[in-house]
N, CA, C and O of each residue as an XYZ file, in Angstrom:
988
protein
N      33.479     62.716    102.555
C      34.598     63.441    101.753
C      35.406     63.949    102.700
O      36.482     64.257    102.186
N      35.367     64.212    104.039
C      36.285     64.550    104.781
C      37.487     63.754    104.538
O      38.458     64.341    104.060
N      37.567     62.515    104.794
C      38.363     61.631    104.753
C      38.963     61.353    103.170
O      40.031     60.805    102.898
N      37.868     61.943    102.133
C      38.642     61.635    101.009
C      39.360     63.303    100.549
O      40.117     63.510     99.601
N      39.029     63.955    101.186
C      40.018     65.492    100.918
C      41.241     65.197    101.587
O      42.333     65.403    101.058
N      41.068     64.610    103.004
C      42.572     64.678    103.598
C      43.574     63.830    102.893
O      44.781     64.067    102.840
N      42.677     62.368    102.118
C      43.935     61.797    101.303
C      44.249     62.443    100.463
O      45.448     62.212    100.313
N      43.800     63.465     99.458
C      44.025     64.043     98.253
C      45.092     64.901     98.623
O      45.995     65.156     97.826
N      45.054     65.382     99.816
C      46.193     66.656    100.562
C      47.298     65.605    100.811
O      48.339     65.917    100.233
N      47.376     64.380    101.546
C      48.291     63.670    101.515
C      49.259     63.402    100.301
O      50.454     63.684    100.220
N      48.550     62.868     99.498
C      49.159     62.485     97.993
C      49.817     63.858     97.487
O      51.021     63.914     97.236
N      49.020     64.893     97.359
C      49.144     66.358     96.595
C      50.997     66.560     97.589
O      52.121     66.622     97.090
N      50.651     66.599     98.790
C      52.020     66.982     99.492
C      53.158     65.789     99.198
O      54.244     66.238     98.830
N      53.099     64.857     99.268
C      54.166     63.595     98.668
C      54.805     63.851     97.377
O      56.010     63.977     97.160
N      53.712     63.919     96.448
C      53.846     64.331     95.397
C      55.210     65.572     95.026
O      56.229     65.326     94.381
N      54.873     66.745     95.584
C      55.391     67.801     96.024
C      56.985     67.574     96.265
O      57.889     67.872     95.484
N      57.107     66.888     97.723
C      58.099     66.482     98.178
C      59.206     65.505     97.217
O      60.436     65.567     97.233
N      58.394     64.668     96.456
C      59.312     63.904     95.590
C      59.921     64.667     94.499
O      60.952     64.149     94.069
N      59.559     65.769     93.931
C      60.188     66.495     92.986
C      61.247     67.523     93.255
O      62.002     68.027     92.423
N      61.182     67.782     94.681
C      62.508     68.308     95.122
C      63.915     67.155     95.971
O      64.974     67.352     96.566
N      63.196     66.115     95.603
C      64.244     65.165     96.613
C      65.488     65.056     95.768
O      65.490     64.667     94.601
N      66.541     65.431     96.454
C      67.655     65.045     95.390
C      68.179     63.783     95.250
O      68.099     62.931     96.135
N      68.897     63.560     93.817
C      68.963     62.296     93.506
C      70.674     61.553     93.983
O      71.818     61.981     93.830
N      70.202     60.474     94.506
C      71.299     59.646     95.161
C      72.556     59.446     94.379
O      73.754     59.531     94.650
N      71.652     59.063     92.986
C      73.235     58.720     91.744
C      74.128     60.054     91.485
O      74.052     60.672     90.423
N      74.825     60.370     92.360
C      75.739     61.451     91.893
C      77.235     61.263     92.526
O      77.344     60.685     93.607
N      78.144     61.655     91.984
C      79.557     61.985     92.639
C      79.810     63.226     92.613
O      79.511     64.072     91.770
N      80.473     63.323     93.737
C      81.480     64.739     93.958
C      82.744     64.709     93.394
O      83.286     63.698     93.841
N      83.494     65.289     92.647
C      84.840     65.304     92.639
C      85.579     66.642     93.113
O      84.890     67.660     93.175
N      87.162     66.721     93.507
C      87.332     67.669     93.664
C      88.847     67.749     93.016
O      89.590     66.773     93.122
N      89.264     68.912     92.360
C      90.499     69.019     91.361
C      91.169     70.485     92.224
O      90.561     71.472     92.638
N      92.564     70.170     92.281
C      93.500     71.282     92.534
C      94.352     71.296     91.569
O      94.833     70.425     90.845
N      94.530     72.994     91.712
C      95.871     73.267     90.864
C      96.661     74.257     91.740
O      96.363     74.836     92.785
N      97.787     74.260     90.954
C      98.918     74.993     91.906
C      99.781     75.731     90.675
O     100.461     75.076     89.885
N      99.660     77.143     90.627
C     100.579     77.876     89.712
C     101.649     78.374     90.426
O     101.428     78.922     91.505
N     102.811     78.269     89.986
C     104.032     78.766     90.780
C     104.335     80.037     90.068
O     104.489     79.881     88.857
N     104.461     81.258     90.507
C     104.811     82.529     90.237
C     106.023     83.192     90.610
O     106.381     83.188     91.788
N     106.687     83.760     89.718
C     108.041     84.552     90.643
C     107.669     86.014     90.935
O     107.734     86.827     90.012
N     107.374     86.309     91.876
C     107.093     87.361     92.688
C     107.678     88.711     91.996
O     108.847     88.859     91.640
N     106.654     89.645     91.878
C     107.297     90.957     90.898
C     106.905     92.179     92.414
O     106.713     93.338     92.044
N     106.819     91.978     93.680
C     106.399     92.885     94.743
C     107.109     92.327     95.819
O     107.290     91.118     95.968
N     107.502     93.194     96.554
C     108.163     92.863     98.020
C     107.545     94.252     98.834
O     107.495     95.426     98.468
N     107.115     93.607    100.059
C     106.566     94.338    101.218
C     107.497     94.313    102.243
O     107.823     93.143    102.448
N     108.104     95.134    103.022
C     109.006     95.419    103.788
C     108.775     95.735    104.639
O     108.353     96.854    104.348
N     108.639     95.601    106.223
C     108.102     96.295    107.470
C     109.416     96.269    108.400
O     109.774     95.227    108.949
N     110.064     97.405    108.530
C     111.272     97.824    109.262
C     110.806     98.440    110.625
O     109.702     98.932    110.858
N     111.793     98.322    111.416
C     111.176     99.195    112.808
C     112.380     99.762    113.207
O     113.441     99.277    112.812
N     112.343    100.892    114.064
C     113.663    101.512    114.897
C     113.209    101.460    116.367
O     112.168    102.033    116.689
N     113.852    100.882    117.152
C     113.897    101.130    118.442
C     114.929    101.455    119.179
O     116.011    100.890    119.018
N     114.664    102.819    120.485
C     115.752    103.351    120.983
C     115.197    103.138    122.040
O     113.980    103.183    122.217
N     116.425    102.764    123.245
C     116.112    102.637    124.572
C     116.882    103.313    125.224
O     118.061    102.964    125.274
N     116.456    104.427    125.884
C     116.914    105.282    126.905
C     116.584    105.671    128.175
O     115.523    105.229    128.618
N     117.239    106.390    128.864
C     116.720    106.733    130.470
C     115.764    107.839    130.210
O     114.833    107.894    131.014
N     115.783    108.668    129.334
C     115.019    110.170    129.161
C     114.128    109.540    127.862
O     114.608    108.866    126.951
N     112.742    109.922    128.007
C     111.667    109.854    127.107
C     111.827    110.874    126.183
O     111.539    110.422    125.074
N     112.089    111.814    126.133
C     112.410    112.790    125.170
C     113.615    112.329    124.107
O     113.463    112.223    122.890
N     114.555    112.140    124.673
C     115.584    111.589    123.559
C     115.126    110.388    123.160
O     115.324    110.244    121.953
N     114.450    109.210    123.801
C     114.107    107.914    123.167
C     113.310    108.495    122.065
O     114.089    108.636    121.122
N     112.244    108.859    121.769
C     111.240    109.577    120.981
C     111.907    110.187    120.124
O     111.816    109.743    118.980
N     112.846    111.458    120.360
C     113.552    111.933    119.130
C     114.515    111.517    118.312
O     114.717    111.943    117.175
N     115.327    110.390    119.076
C     116.311    109.341    118.277
C     115.225    108.598    117.443
O     115.278    108.853    116.240
N     114.439    107.897    117.761
C     113.421    107.073    117.119
C     112.854    107.844    115.799
O     112.853    107.331    114.681
N     112.397    109.083    116.077
C     111.897    109.939    114.839
C     112.882    109.914    114.235
O     112.851    109.233    113.211
N     113.852    110.447    114.494
C     115.273    110.727    113.260
C     115.718    109.843    112.495
O     116.089    109.997    111.331
N     115.693    108.499    113.365
C     116.264    107.264    112.380
C     115.268    107.064    111.238
O     115.569    106.898    110.056
N     113.674    107.115    111.915
C     112.780    106.635    110.754
C     112.735    107.552    109.591
O     112.484    107.160    108.451
N     113.018    108.940    109.948
C     113.116    110.033    108.788
C     114.296    109.549    107.743
O     114.102    109.520    106.528
N     115.147    109.293    108.165
C     116.393    108.654    107.643
C     115.939    107.502    106.618
O     115.962    107.548    105.388
N     115.547    106.521    107.407
C     114.980    105.461    106.688
C     113.711    105.723    105.370
O     113.593    104.946    104.423
N     113.145    106.536    105.498
C     112.044    107.063    104.699
C     113.042    107.950    103.518
O     113.000    107.810    102.296
N     113.813    108.764    104.205
C     114.655    109.255    102.676
C     115.614    108.347    101.935
O     116.183    108.727    100.911
N     115.816    106.965    102.537
C     116.587    105.588    101.964
C     115.353    105.734    100.599
O     115.424    106.235     99.477
N     114.329    105.079    101.300
C     113.250    104.733    100.221
C     113.086    105.742     98.886
O     113.011    105.503     97.681
N     113.068    106.874     99.600
C     113.034    107.964     98.195
C     114.029    108.034     97.311
O     113.744    108.340     96.153
N     115.347    107.775     97.661
C     116.435    107.863     97.037
C     116.206    106.951     96.184
O     116.207    107.326     95.012
N     115.919    105.382     96.477
C     115.809    104.513     95.769
C     115.018    104.284     94.496
O     115.204    103.428     93.632
N     113.829    105.507     94.587
C     112.749    105.929     93.612
C     111.435    105.459     94.279
O     110.432    105.780     93.642
N     111.268    104.923     95.167
C     109.998    104.543     95.988
C     109.113    105.230     96.198
O     109.216    105.876     97.241
N     107.826    105.448     95.357
C     106.843    106.391     95.518
C     106.296    106.596     96.951
O     106.048    105.611     97.648
N     106.105    107.849     97.403
C     105.745    108.116     98.632
C     104.340    107.469     99.272
O     104.038    107.331    100.457
N     103.736    107.189     98.300
C     102.433    106.301     98.226
C     102.581    105.135     99.344
O     101.953    104.817    100.354
N     103.893    104.586     98.556
C     104.021    103.035     99.042
C     105.128    102.993    100.021
O     105.980    102.105    100.036
N     105.058    104.375    101.152
C     105.718    104.370    102.675
C     104.832    104.644    103.334
O     103.962    105.489    103.124
N     105.018    103.674    104.555
C     103.788    104.022    105.580
C     104.577    104.005    106.870
O     105.664    103.448    107.024
N     104.000    104.583    107.641
C     105.102    104.602    109.166
C     103.568    104.107    110.113
O     102.406    104.117    109.710
N     103.967    103.805    111.119
C     102.760    103.206    112.225
C     103.497    104.789    113.210
O     104.490    105.495    113.036
N     102.481    104.772    114.130
C     102.501    105.756    115.378
C     103.654    105.106    116.411
O     103.724    103.894    116.615
N     104.307    105.825    116.865
C     105.084    105.857    117.870
C     104.729    105.025    119.240
O     103.716    105.345    119.862
N     105.641    103.860    119.751
C     104.940    103.264    120.867
C     106.179    103.482    122.077
O     107.378    103.631    121.839
N     105.665    103.461    123.136
C     106.670    103.620    124.351
C     106.670    102.654    125.213
O     105.584    102.416    125.741
N     107.586    102.008    125.522
C     107.506    100.977    126.639
C     108.188    101.247    127.818
O     109.379    101.549    127.745
N     107.649    101.189    128.853
C     108.233    101.515    130.152
C     109.008    100.478    130.535
O     108.653     99.396    130.068
N     110.133    100.466    131.371
C     110.853     99.479    132.128
C     111.051     99.773    133.666
O     111.771    100.753    133.856
N     110.584     99.157    134.808
C     111.031     99.499    136.051
C     112.403     99.047    136.472
O     112.963     98.088    135.941
N     112.791     99.577    137.185
C     114.155     99.045    138.249
C     113.459     97.907    139.183
O     112.431     97.892    139.859
N     114.566     96.888    138.894
C     113.979     95.838    139.579
C     113.996     95.791    141.329
O     113.495     95.011    142.138
N     114.963     97.225    141.488
C     114.935     96.885    143.089
C     113.838     98.067    143.679
O     113.502     98.240    144.850
N     113.416     98.786    142.513
C     112.273     99.802    143.170
C     111.316     99.640    141.954
O     111.767     99.965    140.855
N     109.766     99.069    142.054
C     108.937     99.006    141.062
C     108.574    100.374    140.828
O     108.028    100.541    139.738
N     108.729    101.486    141.593
C     107.885    102.608    141.310
C     109.035    103.612    140.443
O     108.780    104.769    140.109
N     110.397    102.876    140.150
C     111.359    103.644    139.566
C     111.481    103.083    138.224
O     111.537    101.869    138.025
N     111.535    104.207    137.052
C     111.979    103.633    135.612
C     112.969    103.592    135.396
O     113.539    104.683    135.418
N     113.632    102.630    135.130
C     114.715    102.425    134.592
C     115.103    103.293    133.219
O     115.958    104.174    133.123
N     114.271    102.808    132.256
C     114.366    103.108    130.881
C     113.033    102.957    130.195
O     112.072    102.271    130.543
N     113.203    103.894    128.944
C     111.951    104.154    128.107
C     112.697    103.282    126.700
O     113.885    103.040    126.491
N     111.651    102.996    125.999
C     111.966    102.165    124.799
C     111.000    102.883    124.047
O     109.839    102.746    124.432
N     111.239    103.751    122.885
C     110.366    104.028    121.842
C     110.419    103.216    120.743
O     111.547    102.803    120.474
N     109.522    102.866    120.030
C     109.667    102.210    118.713
C     108.482    102.603    117.602
O     107.327    102.889    117.917
N     108.922    102.565    116.448
C     108.267    102.843    115.138
C     108.425    102.124    114.051
O     109.576    101.925    113.664
N     107.632    101.734    113.529
C     107.386    100.904    112.091
C     107.223    101.342    111.141
O     106.297    102.145    111.031
N     108.139    100.984    109.881
C     107.778    101.476    108.497
C     107.860    100.489    107.452
O     108.703     99.626    107.205
N     106.557    100.894    106.783
C     106.288     99.598    105.580
C     106.695     99.917    104.626
O     106.547    101.137    104.554
N     107.208     99.497    103.680
C     107.727    100.081    102.145
C     107.377     98.892    101.137
O     107.756     97.726    101.250
N     106.696     99.346    100.280
C     106.058     98.448     99.138
C     107.173     98.816     97.771
O     107.329     99.888     97.185
N     107.740     97.692     97.583
C     108.875     97.805     96.586
C     108.071     97.171     95.267
O     107.536     96.071     95.398
N     107.977     98.017     93.748
C     107.409     97.473     92.997
C     108.568     97.105     91.932
O     108.395     96.731     90.772
N     109.743     97.294     92.584
C     110.956     96.860     91.873
C     111.491     96.114     92.608
O     111.956     96.581     93.648
N     111.614     94.700     92.332
C     112.032     93.634     93.625
C     113.849     93.904     93.359
O     114.578     93.656     94.320
N     114.451     94.376     92.130
C     115.797     94.655     92.497
C     116.434     95.674     93.516
O     117.598     95.856     93.871
N     115.144     96.320     93.882
C     115.767     97.400     95.046
C     115.621     96.681     96.528
O     116.014     97.177     97.584
N     114.889     95.245     96.353
C     115.069     94.863     97.557
C     116.130     94.877     98.493
O     115.893     95.335     99.611
N     117.433     94.389     98.183
C     118.694     94.264     98.661
C     119.225     95.695     99.286
O     119.679     95.866    100.417
N     119.095     96.411     98.528
C     119.635     97.806     98.524
C     118.983     98.953     99.564
O     119.500     99.943    100.082
N     117.730     98.441     99.641
C     116.650     99.157    100.763
C     117.012     98.463    102.082
O     117.197     99.163    103.078
N     117.137     96.981    102.157
C     117.540     96.281    103.777
C     118.871     97.094    103.960
O     118.943     97.859    104.922
N     119.851     96.983    103.156
C     121.188     97.559    103.502
C     121.524     99.128    103.851
O     122.344     99.617    104.628
N     120.657     99.663    103.052
C     120.808    101.104    103.483
C     119.920    101.521    104.452
O     120.426    102.349    105.209
N     118.646    101.208    104.722
C     117.855    101.376    105.750
C     118.667    100.949    106.944
O     119.076    101.836    107.694
N     119.001     99.432    107.256
C     119.881     99.399    108.479
C     120.872    100.444    108.816
O     120.933    100.911    109.953
N     121.731    100.861    107.754
C     122.660    101.692    107.781
C     122.020    103.250    108.231
O     122.646    104.182    108.735
N     120.850    103.203    107.940
C     120.180    104.558    108.017
C     119.685    104.560    109.692
O     119.324    105.634    110.171
N     119.687    103.473    110.441
C     119.021    103.424    111.785
C     117.991    102.456    112.411
O     117.606    102.248    113.561
N     117.615    101.795    110.829
C     116.402    100.543    111.473
C     117.281     99.880    111.948
O     118.428     99.872    111.501
N     116.868     99.179    112.989
C     117.429     98.161    113.794
C     116.461     96.831    114.188
O     116.632     96.052    115.125
N     115.420     96.824    113.197
C     114.222     95.684    113.144
C     113.842     95.608    112.048
O     113.631     96.590    111.336
N     113.617     93.915    111.564
C     112.721     93.887    110.325
C     111.765     92.988    110.874
O     111.911     91.855    111.335
N     110.717     93.738    110.732
C     109.656     92.751    111.451
C     109.013     91.934    110.258
O     108.228     91.146    110.785
N     108.999     91.798    109.100
C     108.460     91.081    108.000
C     108.563     91.495    106.578
O     108.507     92.670    106.217
N     108.725     90.412    105.736
C     109.094     90.311    104.503
C     108.134     89.602    103.736
O     107.930     88.397    103.886
N     107.501     90.365    102.868
C     106.064     89.660    101.948
C     106.590     89.803    100.598
O     106.989     90.912    100.243
N     106.647     88.594     99.631
C     106.725     88.811     98.488
C     105.427     88.124     97.964
O     104.907     87.135     98.480
N     104.853     88.984     96.549
C     103.824     88.576     96.089
C     103.520     89.338     94.742
O     104.183     90.336     94.458
N     102.282     88.763     93.712
C     102.683     89.050     92.695
C     101.264     90.565     92.361
O     100.328     90.775     93.133
N     101.466     91.176     91.369
C     100.503     92.072     91.058
C      99.757     91.969     90.217
O      99.154     92.969     89.827
N      99.458     90.236     89.426
C      98.277     89.742     88.872
C      98.024     88.708     89.385
O      98.078     87.589     88.873
N      97.588     89.131     90.929
C      96.851     87.913     91.387
C      95.973     87.384     91.066
O      95.828     86.167     91.184
N      94.720     88.579     90.313
C      93.475     87.922     89.593
C      93.581     87.191     88.452
O      92.731     86.458     87.946
N      94.757     87.457     88.054
C      95.198     86.689     86.236
C      95.546     85.370     86.753
O      94.950     84.435     86.219
N      96.337     85.102     87.628
C      96.715     83.881     88.167
C      95.876     82.782     88.925
O      96.022     81.580     88.702
N      94.887     83.355     89.940
C      93.748     82.882     90.120
C      92.865     82.001     89.279
O      92.597     80.802     89.352
N      92.379     83.254     88.207
C      91.733     82.444     87.162
C      92.420     81.564     86.473
O      91.793     80.547     86.177
N      93.943     81.659     85.984
C      94.172     80.314     85.458
C      94.590     79.062     86.217
O      95.006     78.028     85.694
N      94.402     79.324     87.721
C      94.754     78.237     88.500
C      93.665     77.595     88.574
O      93.732     76.369     88.659
N      91.890     78.504     88.555
C      90.819     77.696     88.760
C      90.344     76.984     87.607
O      89.605     76.008     87.732
N      90.790     77.488     86.302
C      90.544     76.872     85.019
C      91.021     75.732     85.105
O      90.369     74.703     84.928
N      92.483     75.800     85.452
C      93.265     74.254     85.627
C      92.577     73.455     86.673
O      92.360     72.278     86.385
N      92.137     73.956     88.021
C      91.374     73.028     88.582
C      90.295     72.059     88.159
O      90.231     70.831     88.224
N      89.336     73.129     87.634
C      88.149     72.803     86.780
C      88.363     71.399     85.695
O      87.597     70.435     85.717
N      89.416     71.505     84.880
C      90.058     70.527     84.122
C      90.557     69.479     84.914
O      90.127     68.399     84.507
N      91.249     69.387     85.822
C      91.308     68.169     86.745
C      90.326     67.746     87.197
O      90.215     66.520     87.197
N      89.351     68.468     87.695
C      88.237     67.620     88.331
C      87.611     66.818     87.299
O      87.731     65.594     87.239
N      86.796     67.677     86.314
C      86.577     66.835     85.155
C      87.353     65.390     84.573
O      86.749     64.380     84.215
N      88.536     65.537     84.578
C      89.369     64.366     83.944
C      89.523     63.295     85.243
O      89.819     62.103     85.163
N      89.293     63.916     86.216
C      89.380     62.736     87.581
C      87.828     62.003     87.683
O      87.633     60.974     88.328
N      87.058     62.535     87.129
C      85.645     62.193     87.014
C      85.412     61.284     86.216
O      84.691     60.322     86.481
N      86.105     61.507     84.929
C      85.720     60.643     83.683
C      86.534     59.038     84.155
O      86.057     57.906     84.068
N      87.998     59.497     84.699
C      88.742     58.420     84.949
C      88.488     57.833     85.774
O      89.170     56.808     85.793
N      87.493     57.935     86.939
C      87.098     57.121     87.937
C      85.464     56.812     87.604
O      84.756     56.213     88.414
N      85.038     57.234     86.486
C      83.920     56.382     86.033
C      84.321     55.458     84.976
O      83.685     54.416     84.817
N      85.193     55.711     84.336
C      85.998     54.705     83.562
C      86.245     53.482     84.201
O      85.723     52.444     83.794
N      87.081     53.518     85.277
C      87.612     52.545     86.136
C      86.221     52.099     86.836
O      86.148     50.886     87.034
N      85.389     52.672     87.141
C      84.093     51.703     87.839
C      82.733     51.517     87.109
O      81.595     51.583     87.575
N      83.139     51.275     85.882
C      82.131     51.012     84.587
C      81.054     52.023     84.409
O      80.058     51.724     83.750
N      81.147     52.870     84.799
C      80.113     53.633     84.799
C      79.931     55.184     84.030
O      80.880     55.912     84.322
N      79.211     55.654     83.377
C      79.263     57.260     83.014
C      78.629     58.221     83.895
O      77.709     58.012     84.686
N      79.433     59.638     83.578
C      78.614     60.565     84.388
C      78.292     61.883     83.302
O      78.823     61.791     82.195
N      77.759     62.647     83.478
C      76.558     63.489     82.737
C      77.864     64.533     82.415
O      78.862     64.683     83.120
N      77.571     65.147     81.244
C      78.534     66.138     80.583
C      78.863     67.171     81.231
O      80.033     67.552     81.272
N      77.582     67.978     82.027
C      77.652     68.868     82.776
C      77.591     68.495     84.166
O      76.938     67.541     84.588
N      78.350     69.342     84.923
C      78.119     69.020     86.447
C      76.632     69.848     86.931
O      76.155     70.855     86.408
N      76.150     69.141     87.980
C      75.094     69.390     88.619
C      75.192     70.836     89.796
O      74.345     71.678     90.093
N      76.541     70.646     90.229
C      76.881     72.195     90.874
C      78.584     72.212     90.964
O      79.394     71.325     90.694
N      78.775     73.600     91.458
C      80.153     73.636     91.145
C      80.838     74.570     92.358
O      80.658     75.788     92.341
N      81.437     74.092     93.151
C      82.312     74.958     94.324
C      83.577     75.339     94.209
O      84.440     74.472     94.338
N      83.981     76.770     93.933
C      85.745     76.766     93.870
C      85.894     78.056     95.077
O      85.102     78.873     95.546
N      87.361     77.744     95.286
C      88.041     78.112     96.113
C      89.280     78.730     95.877
O      90.028     77.880     95.393
N      89.799     79.723     95.982
C      91.029     80.251     95.529
C      91.946     80.716     96.699
O      91.419     81.340     97.620
N      93.268     80.458     96.728
C      94.203     81.442     98.135
C      95.269     81.185     97.672
O      95.438     80.388     96.749
N      96.258     81.898     98.311
C      97.805     81.907     97.968
C      97.921     83.320     97.125
O      96.980     84.069     96.865
N      99.261     83.497     96.772
C      99.481     84.741     96.036
C     100.825     85.643     96.721
O     101.400     86.696     96.445
N     100.927     84.785     97.564
C     101.809     85.887     98.483
C     102.807     84.665     99.559
O     102.389     83.527     99.775
N     103.840     85.075     99.996
C     104.669     84.590    100.845
C     105.302     85.281    102.080
O     105.867     86.310    101.710
N     105.379     85.140    103.033
C     105.665     86.208    104.056
C     106.477     85.197    105.015
O     106.254     84.044    105.383
N     107.747     86.324    105.317
C     108.740     85.724    106.229
C     108.804     86.826    107.110
O     108.717     88.012    106.791
N     109.017     86.183    108.652
C     108.894     86.922    109.349
C     110.318     86.653    110.124
O     110.628     85.590    110.662
N     111.004     87.677    110.073
C     112.623     87.704    109.973
C     112.701     87.685    111.195
O     112.884     86.589    111.725
N     112.591     88.863    112.015
C     112.295     88.898    113.570
C     111.335     89.909    114.103
O     110.885     90.927    113.576
N     111.136     89.386    115.260
C     109.838     89.733    115.615
C     109.931     90.555    116.737
O     110.808     90.314    117.567
N     108.949     91.746    116.936
C     109.017     92.935    117.538
C     108.356     92.540    118.824
O     107.901     91.419    119.047
N     108.343     93.540    119.638
C     107.160     93.184    120.854
C     105.652     93.505    120.532
O     104.643     93.109    121.117
N     105.775     94.297    119.484
C     104.303     94.328    119.253
C     103.932     94.063    117.680
O     104.733     93.890    116.762
N     102.488     94.078    117.615
C     101.576     93.669    116.266
C     101.643     94.981    115.498
O     101.522     96.048    116.100
N     101.872     94.916    113.925
C     101.886     96.024    113.599
C     100.814     95.700    112.531
O     100.761     94.773    111.723
N      99.947     96.768    112.772
C      98.452     96.246    111.847
C      98.292     96.913    110.325
O      97.251     97.171    109.721
N      99.719     97.109    109.899
C      99.226     97.422    108.460
C      98.533     96.882    107.543
O      98.761     95.678    107.427
N      97.502     97.450    106.593
C      96.787     96.602    105.681
C      97.203     96.628    104.262
O      97.202     97.615    103.527
N      97.618     95.222    103.919
C      98.036     94.955    102.983
C      96.896     94.150    101.706
O      95.952     93.404    101.965
N      97.201     94.441    100.814
C      96.474     93.795     99.924
C      96.631     92.288    100.320
O      96.060     91.415     99.666
N      94.806     70.881    100.001
C      94.802     69.155     99.739
C      95.545     68.269     98.961
O      95.920     67.547     99.885
N      95.947     67.868     98.159
C      96.809     67.046     97.319
C      96.535     67.835     95.824
O      95.468     67.856     95.211
N      97.592     68.361     95.499
C      97.746     68.530     93.751
C      97.312     67.789     92.515
O      97.774     66.727     92.097
N      96.631     68.306     92.149
C      96.341     67.540     90.362
C      97.362     68.155     89.384
O      98.109     67.495     88.661
N      97.302     69.511     89.449
C      98.147     70.489     88.276
C      98.786     71.565     88.795
O      98.283     72.406     89.540
N      99.918     71.531     88.387
C     101.409     72.241     88.912
C     101.824     72.756     87.661
O     102.277     72.110     86.716
N     101.603     74.160     87.747
C     102.137     74.931     86.617
C     103.287     75.920     87.164
O     103.124     76.639     88.150
N     104.672     75.859     86.269
C     105.164     77.332     86.429
C     104.998     78.225     85.612
O     104.748     78.015     84.425
N     105.123     79.434     86.177
C     104.675     80.824     85.189
C     106.131     81.616     85.723
O     106.597     81.522     86.859
N     106.673     82.368     84.653
C     107.976     83.128     84.910
C     107.479     84.881     84.593
O     106.828     85.347     83.658
N     107.994     85.438     85.594
C     107.411     86.777     85.436
C     108.531     87.490     85.913
O     108.838     87.834     87.054
N     109.153     87.666     84.679
C     110.616     88.221     84.867
C     111.994     87.191     84.837
O     111.932     86.011     84.491
N     113.183     87.853     85.249
C     114.242     86.827     85.637
C     114.176     86.498     86.795
O     113.938     87.334     87.666
N     114.394     85.050     87.103
C     114.759     84.705     88.732
C     116.063     84.086     88.826
O     116.526     83.252     89.605
N     116.562     84.743     87.778
C     118.329     84.616     87.798
C     118.987     85.041     89.030
O     118.926     86.269     89.102
N     119.658     84.469     90.137
C     120.149     85.312     91.293
C     121.558     85.030     91.325
O     122.225     85.242     92.338
N     121.980     84.622     90.401
C     123.714     84.300     90.320
C     124.660     85.404     90.448
O     125.849     85.246     90.726
N     124.067     86.579     90.226
C     124.674     87.753     91.075
C     124.447     88.532     92.171
O     125.081     89.519     92.543
N     123.161     87.832     92.827
C     122.868     88.369     93.779
C     122.859     87.338     95.240
O     123.016     86.117     95.242
N     122.667     88.074     96.238
C     122.668     87.026     97.300
C     121.114     86.941     97.878
O     120.997     86.598     99.054
N     119.980     87.218     97.157
C     118.484     86.809     97.427
C     118.168     86.527     96.208
O     118.295     87.076     95.113
N     117.534     85.126     96.788
C     116.966     84.612     95.779
C     115.224     84.832     95.842
O     114.754     84.504     96.931
N     114.215     85.343     94.821
C     113.187     85.423     94.886
C     112.331     83.918     94.925
O     111.416     83.762     95.733
N     112.700     82.939     94.052
C     111.833     81.972     94.200
C     110.739     81.832     93.464
O     110.668     82.251     92.309
N     109.977     81.347     93.952
C     108.382     81.457     93.361
C     107.333     81.136     94.607
O     107.564     80.505     95.637
N     106.505     81.569     94.317
C     104.989     81.823     95.446
C     103.892     81.002     94.578
O     103.895     80.805     93.363
N     102.918     80.565     95.588
C     102.096     79.711     94.970
C     100.391     80.414     94.850
O      99.831     80.953     95.805
N      99.955     80.298     93.872
C      98.847     80.538     93.607
C      98.055     79.025     93.535
O      98.526     78.116     92.851
N      96.924     78.881     94.242
C      96.261     77.490     93.981
C      94.798     77.785     94.511
O      94.538     78.575     95.418
N      93.826     76.977     93.758
C      92.609     76.680     93.539
C      91.938     75.478     93.534
O      92.356     74.553     92.837
N      90.798     75.348     94.326
C      90.282     74.128     94.717
C      89.086     74.030     94.135
O      88.323     74.891     94.572
N      88.484     73.155     93.119
C      87.131     73.137     92.677
C      86.603     71.931     92.877
O      87.253     70.958     92.495
N      85.511     71.767     93.421
C      84.484     70.691     93.772
C      83.436     70.557     92.616
O      82.791     71.573     92.358
N      83.220     69.564     91.979
C      82.085     69.421     90.996
C      81.330     68.316     91.311
O      82.040     67.407     91.739
N      80.102     68.037     91.259
C      78.924     67.214     91.389
C      78.399     66.901     90.235
O      77.579     67.638     89.688
N      78.863     65.610     89.652
C      78.006     65.056     88.382
C      76.965     63.907     88.833
O      76.837     63.283     89.887
N      76.313     63.886     87.670
C      75.053     62.798     87.731
C      75.554     61.358     87.496
O      76.033     61.225     86.370
N      75.570     60.462     88.108
C      75.810     59.200     87.282
C      74.797     58.580     86.464
O      73.709     58.211     86.907
N      75.124     58.482     85.405
C      74.167     57.883     84.738
C      74.504     56.200     83.897
O      73.609     55.633     83.270
């Protein structure tokens, strides 16, 4: 009886394992989609750096220039909530002939401006530089409808994966199930950043494979015939991997 019980137990375990064993007759396909969108947001990070032999003078000059840059943003109609400043930073430079003697101080401060009207990008840069900003740390173009375009790119990637699976099955002389066994999706993009000039510090402001499908989406006019700045288009990309049963 003991051997019979052990035999029945082993049979039961084997049957249970077989029920959960994954099928080898499957195929995984990845579809990619790229949606190109005209940006409608620009985030500009500017900086003011003042170098003098007097610490108080360096900080006061920097703060004064920052106030002027903020005033420029306000004159252009930028919402106060879309303007942010970093805390002031001071760097000490010592005399090469006397390591304990301070040669000069450098006071630095960053200003980040979010433009919801891209036509104000050029005036902001020009007038800010005239007001006292002497550094352009970063410029980022983005879209305010990122979720919408990511959903659109994901749907196109799903379609691409299904079509690729069907084409592969046709070429290989087999068929695949109408519904996938599993789906994995990944989306990215929606912004394009350009570091025009690198400052000595990192400013921690909080911002918000081959392609099968490419779609262009217009978001306002991209005509730059009368401007010196062309916004171009940014990419919103999705990748979807689907596993199908081979039949």
